[in-house]
TIRO-214830 format. One record per residue (C-alpha): residue in one letter; x, y, z. Coordinates in steps of 0.2 Angstrom, whole numbers, padded with zeros to 4 digits, always signed. Layout:
AXYZ;...
% end
This chain:
M-0070-0074-0452;Y-0072-0073-0433;K-0087-0065-0424;Y-0080-0063-0406;V-0062-0064-0409;F-0052-0050-0417;G-0034-0045-0421;P-0021-0048-0416;V-0021-0029-0413;P-0004-0020-0412;S-0002-0013-0394;R+0013-0004-0387;R+0008-0011-0370;L+0003-0029-0374;G+0012-0033-0390;M+0002-0044-0401;S-0014-0044-0392;L-0029-0055-0397;G-0045-0047-0393;I-0061-0056-0387;D-0078-0046-0388;L-0090-0051-0376;V-0105-0039-0379;P-0113-0031-0394;R-0108-0013-0399;K-0110-0003-0389;V-0117-0010-0373;C-0108-0001-0358;S-0111+0006-0341;L-0104+0022-0347;D-0106+0034-0362;C-0089+0043-0361;V-0088+0059-0371;Y-0071+0054-0378;C-0075+0036-0383;E-0068+0031-0400;V-0079+0016-0402;G-0094+0027-0403;K-0110+0032-0393;T-0117+0019-0381;T-0132+0012-0388;R-0137+0002-0372;L-0132+0011-0356;T-0134-0003-0343;V-0127-0012-0328;E-0136-0028-0331;R-0125-0043-0332;K-0131-0057-0343;E-0125-0068-0357;Y-0125-0056-0371;F-0116-0068-0383;N-0117-0087-0382;T-0104-0093-0371;Q-0102-0110-0380;K-0100-0101-0397;I-0087-0089-0390;M-0077-0104-0384;A-0079-0114-0400;E-0072-0099-0410;L-0058-0097-0398;E-0054-0116-0400;R-0054-0114-0419;Y-0043-0098-0418;F-0030-0107-0408;A-0030-0122-0420;E-0027-0111-0435;N-0015-0097-0429;P+0001-0094-0419;D+0000-0089-0401;P-0002-0070-0397;D+0008-0061-0384;Y-0008-0058-0374;I-0026-0063-0374;T-0037-0047-0370;F-0055-0046-0366;S-0060-0029-0373;G-0070-0024-0388;S-0085-0015-0392;G-0092-0012-0374;E-0089-0016-0356;P-0083-0035-0355;T-0088-0037-0337;L-0106-0035-0342;H-0105-0053-0348;S-0111-0064-0334;N-0100-0079-0340;L-0084-0070-0341;K-0076-0081-0328;D-0080-0097-0338;I-0073-0090-0354;M-0057-0084-0345;D-0055-0101-0337;F-0057-0109-0354;V-0044-0098-0361;Q-0032-0102-0347;H-0035-0120-0348;S-0032-0120-0367;R-0017-0109-0368;P-0010-0108-0350;Q+0006-0100-0357;I-0003-0085-0364;P-0006-0070-0351;V-0024-0064-0350;A-0028-0045-0349;I-0045-0037-0345;L-0048-0019-0352;T-0062-0013-0341;N-0070+0004-0336;G-0070-0004-0318;T-0087+0003-0314;L-0094-0014-0309;F-0081-0018-0296;H-0092-0014-0282;E-0101-0031-0286;K-0091-0045-0277;S-0096-0057-0292;V-0088-0046-0304;R-0072-0044-0294;E-0072-0063-0292;S-0073-0066-0310;L-0057-0057-0313;L-0046-0064-0300;N-0037-0077-0311;A-0032-0063-0324;N-0014-0059-0326;L-0017-0041-0329;V-0032-0029-0326;L-0033-0012-0335;P-0047-0002-0327;S-0049+0017-0330;L-0053+0032-0318;D-0056+0049-0326;A-0063+0058-0311;G-0062+0061-0292;T-0078+0070-0290;E-0096+0066-0294;E-0098+0082-0305;V-0084+0077-0316;F-0088+0059-0317;Q-0105+0064-0323;K-0098+0076-0335;I-0085+0065-0343;N-0091+0047-0341;R-0110+0050-0341;P-0113+0034-0332;H-0129+0023-0329;K-0140+0032-0316;S-0136+0019-0303;L-0117+0022-0303;T-0108+0035-0292;I-0090+0040-0291;G-0089+0035-0273;Q-0095+0017-0277;Y-0084+0017-0292;I-0068+0021-0282;E-0073+0009-0267;G-0075-0005-0280;L-0057-0002-0287;V-0050-0002-0269;A-0059-0018-0264;F-0052-0026-0280;R-0034-0021-0276;E-0036-0029-0259;E-0042-0046-0267;F-0032-0047-0283;H-0014-0053-0284;G-0010-0049-0302;K-0005-0033-0310;I-0017-0017-0311;W-0013-0004-0323;L-0024+0011-0320;E-0028+0022-0335;V-0032+0040-0332;F-0039+0050-0347;I-0035+0068-0346;L-0047+0080-0355;P-0042+0099-0354;G-0056+0109-0346;Y-0064+0094-0339;N-0052+0085-0326;D-0035+0094-0327;N-0038+0108-0314;P-0029+0107-0297;E-0044+0103-0287;E-0050+0088-0298;L-0032+0081-0299;S-0030+0082-0280;E-0046+0072-0278;M-0040+0059-0291;K-0023+0058-0283;K-0032+0054-0266;A-0042+0040-0275;I-0026+0033-0284;V-0016+0032-0268;R-0031+0022-0261;I-0032+0010-0276;N-0013+0008-0276;P-0011+0001-0294;D+0005-0006-0300;S+0005+0008-0314;V-0004+0024-0317;Q-0005+0027-0336;L-0009+0045-0342;N-0018+0045-0358;T-0028+0058-0369;L-0038+0060-0385;D-0030+0051-0399;R-0044+0053-0411;P-0061+0062-0412;G-0073+0059-0397;L-0092+0060-0396;V-0091+0079-0391;Q-0084+0089-0405;E-0075+0102-0395;L-0064+0090-0386;T-0046+0094-0387;A-0031+0083-0382;A-0019+0087-0368;S-0002+0091-0374;R+0014+0082-0369;E+0018+0096-0358;D+0001+0095-0349;L+0003+0077-0346;E+0021+0080-0339;R+0014+0093-0327;I+0001+0081-0321;R+0013+0067-0319;E+0024+0078-0308;F+0008+0084-0299;F+0004+0066-0294;E+0021+0064-0286;M+0021+0045-0289;D+0035+0034-0295;N+0024+0023-0305;V+0015+0036-0316;E+0019+0035-0335;I+0013+0044-0351;I+0006+0032-0364;A-0002+0044-0376;A+0011+0041-0389;S+0002+0031-0403;P+0016+0033-0416;Q+0027+0021-0405;R+0015+0007-0411;K+0025+0007-0427;N+0039+0000-0417;S+0029-0015-0412;D+0033-0032-0420;S+0015-0034-0422;Y+0012-0018-0432;R+0007-0023-0450;K+0011-0011-0464;D+0000-0020-0476;V-0015-0016-0465;E-0009+0003-0464;S-0007+0003-0483;A-0024-0005-0486;M-0032+0008-0475;Y-0024+0022-0483;E-0028+0016-0501;T-0046+0014-0496;I-0047+0032-0489;L-0038+0038-0504;R-0052+0032-0515;R-0066+0040-0505;P-0069+0047-0487;C-0074+0033-0475;T-0081+0032-0457;L-0074+0020-0444;E-0089+0009-0448;D-0086+0009-0467;L-0068+0004-0464;S-0072-0010-0453;K-0084-0017-0466;I-0073-0014-0481;L-0057-0021-0473;G-0066-0035-0462;L-0057-0029-0447;H-0064-0025-0429;R-0066-0007-0425;N-0053-0008-0411;E-0040-0014-0424;I-0045+0000-0436;N-0043+0013-0422;K-0025+0008-0419;Y-0020+0011-0437;L-0030+0027-0439;S-0021+0035-0425;I-0004+0032-0434;L-0011+0040-0450;E-0018+0055-0441;K-0002+0058-0431;E+0008+0057-0447;N-0003+0070-0455;K-0009+0058-0469;I-0027+0059-0465;V-0039+0072-0457;T-0057+0070-0450;V-0072+0079-0456;Q-0089+0079-0447;Q-0104+0076-0458;S-0122+0071-0455;R-0118+0052-0455;G-0104+0054-0443;I-0085+0057-0443;F-0076+0054-0460;Y-0058+0051-0463;K-0051+0058-0479;I-0033+0061-0486;K-0025+0077-0480;
% end
């Protein structure tokens, strides 16, 4: 068993992606209404060594010795990875140990106004930040940020990073009907995106239940309309989880084990993670498939969201 390394997780965008978790669940600078990992338990912008750097490196060394190389090594996990103060040292270790494997960072991008954060990511191959709002009002409503953060600061940080970073930037825009899909908000987001100038703009929407119960997913038609509204050649729709099954890294044995577990009794995400010994992010990928195929449904109970056979 590994504590800081998880997966490889099947990813349509990154293939077989080995995850590295740098902060405890759920230490983050945001408390997004749609987050599938769960409610933020520590809302912070404090950068520090949340997990021991040497222990993370030792675990990675053991993983590399015991397993075949993944397609990507991805810093992601249970919170915001850029909050770990030694992120650059860990990335340098990974790239020295496995220079042939590209490194990606899944981040909310809120700390990019800090030069030290931007500098820690400059050697990555791919950075995947997010931007869900163009105005302060919607930023506060969707992302529920730490009190020190503003949308202007957020956008300026992403713009500054684009000017300094020579790798690929794939900007994810999460669409929530009734929150950020009106023409006024989309216009402000478009202005920000033009300034950020990412290599790709990836439209996504709700895949599984978020923190706010009444949230709904944008339809494919909605996303197509927004893609046309942005009038950019590099906008794509990534909200298509069933395509994960086409990935070589998709494991039928994991899907079957999950289905059989839920068949015996309804389970929460936390239950499934403990029973199957898999990271929450990995569990989420397979739950999305089972839901899209109408094999399972969600039920809200006092202990949280449960998954049961439909």
